[in-house]
N, C-alpha and C positions, 0 to 999 in steps of 0.2 A: 598508364603510359600508352599514348600513341606511340607508333614508330616512326623513325625517321633521325636524320643526322644531318650537321652543318659542320663543314669546317672551321675549324677555330684560328687554324694557320695552316702553310702550307705542307708542313708535315703531319697533319692532324689524322686522328681517328676522332670520330665525333660522338655524338651523344644520343641521347632519348626525345621522346615528345612526352609532355606533360598532359595526363588525364584533363586537368582542370583548366579553362580558359580564364580564369578569375583575375581579379589583382593580384594575387599572390600574398607574398608576405615581405616584410621589410628586410633589407640586408643585415641587419643588426640582430631580429629574430632568426634569421635565416643561419646566421654564424652561430648563434646558440646550439641550434638543431643539428647544425655539421659536427661540432663537439658531440652532441648526444648519440649522432649516427656512429661517430667513431668507437664508441662502445658496443654496438651491437657485434654481435658473435661472430656474422660472416664478414663483416668489414674488417675487423680484430684480425680473423683468420688470414684474409688476404693480405693484409698489410704485413704482418708477419712473414708471409711467405715471400713478399717483394724483398723484404730485409734479408732473410735468407739467400734470396736470388741475387743478393748485392744491389738491390734497388731501394732502399729505405724510402717510406713516404713520410716525410716531416707535416706538420701541419700546414706549413704554408704551401704544400703541395696542392692544397684544395682551397679553392676561392670561390667566395658568394659574391654573384652577379648577377646586375638585371642584364636580360638579354633582348635584343631586339627582335628576334625571329619569333612569331606567336609559337606557343606552345612546347617551345624547345625546353629540354628540362636540364641538360648538362651537355657537356663533352670533354674529351680529353685530348691534348695534345702534347707531342714528345717534350716541347719547348716550354709549354705554359702548364702542365699539369693538369687536373680537374677543375673544372669551372662547375658551380651549380646554378641554375637560373631562378634565382631567388622569387621573383617576380612571377613565376609561372609555378610555384612551390605552392600547397595549401595545407598538407598533414606531414607528420614524420615520417610516414611509410615511404612517400614520394622522393624524401631526402635520403633514405637509407637504402630506396632501390638505385638512386642516381650512382650512390658512391659502388654500390655492388658492382653495377654494370660497367662502369669507368675504371674501377680498380681491376678489373679482368682486361679490357685493354691495355692497361698500366703494365702489369703482369706480362702478357703476350709481347708487350714493347720491351720489356727488361730482359727476357728470357729469349728473345729471338736474335736480339743484338743487332740484326740486319734487317728489321723490320721496314718496309717500304710502304707507307699509306698511301701510295699513289698507286700502288700495284694491286690490281682487284682482287687478285686472288689470295694477298695477304690480308686485305681489308677485311673481305668477306669471311675467313677463316676467324679472324678476332670477332666479327660482329655474329656468327654462327655461336661462338663460344660463350660471349657476354649475353646473349639471349638466353642461350640454353642453360648455363650456369647461374645467374643472377635471379632466377626467378621472376624474368619478366613475362615468360609465357605459361605460367601458373593458370591454370585453369580458372580461377577464381578471378584473376586480372583479363583473361580471355572474356569472360562473360560480362564483366563491367564494360568491356569494348564493344561488346554487341555480337560476339563470336560463341555460337552456342552447340559447336559439334562437340558430340561427346566422346568420339574414339577420335585418336591420331591428332589431336588438337595442338599438341605441343611441338613436333616436329614443322607442321603446319606452320604454325604462329613464328617459329624461329626463321623458317625460309622468308615468310612473309617481310617481317620487319628487319631482317637482312637484305632482302632487296630492295626495301625503302631507303636503307641508310646508304647502301652503295649508289643509289641513285643520284643521291646527294654529293658525290664525289665526283667533281669535274673532271677527274680522270679516267670516271667508269663509264660507258653508255649502259645503257637497259640492257643491251643483249650481251655485252660482255661481262656486265653484274650476275645475269642469270647462268652464262657460261662458267663463270667463276665458281659461283654457289653448287651447282651440278658438280664440278669436277672436285672439288676438295670437301664435299659435303661428309661423306664416309669417316674420311680422317679427322677433321674438324669437330664435329657432332660428337665422335668418341673421344675425342681428346678432354678430358675432364680435369687435368691438372689445373691448380694444385689440390684439386678434391680426389680423394680415393674414385667416387662415383659422382654422377649429379645430385646436386641438393635436391 
């Protein structure tokens, strides 16, 4: 998945970009794949911890949709839940990845209680965590994106993807986004909750 985010609503954190630009799958097929993704061990783990934090994730919290922005894989909004962009999904792994990434945003929203997605530092922290903890920056995914660096690829990827996401936030200029990422990097990169350590 390429990096990037688009607000779904004014209070939004946003999503990911899909690797593929093909027509994707139908909403019906996508809905079946979302049901399958809910059985993925990491997705189940995140849903369980959201419930323990007082924010259960009912099935209707996750919606299959067709998205207009080319390449957008999904997004999260405090009001609307998680949206999976079916027309940009081609394989089960992409849907699993979207749910893991967006559930980390939802978890952050739940545990913070005062999360403000218009605040560049708040948004940056959740993007750092979501890219780091969901596996978005796994070496194999980076190779598929054309990034061939052997050492240090993961933090570099997390920063790159977080910056691109923040640049889509109309409340964050590129300079403000960079400053926010730098200011909160150590705290947020090392915050692995609800995992004991980064998966």
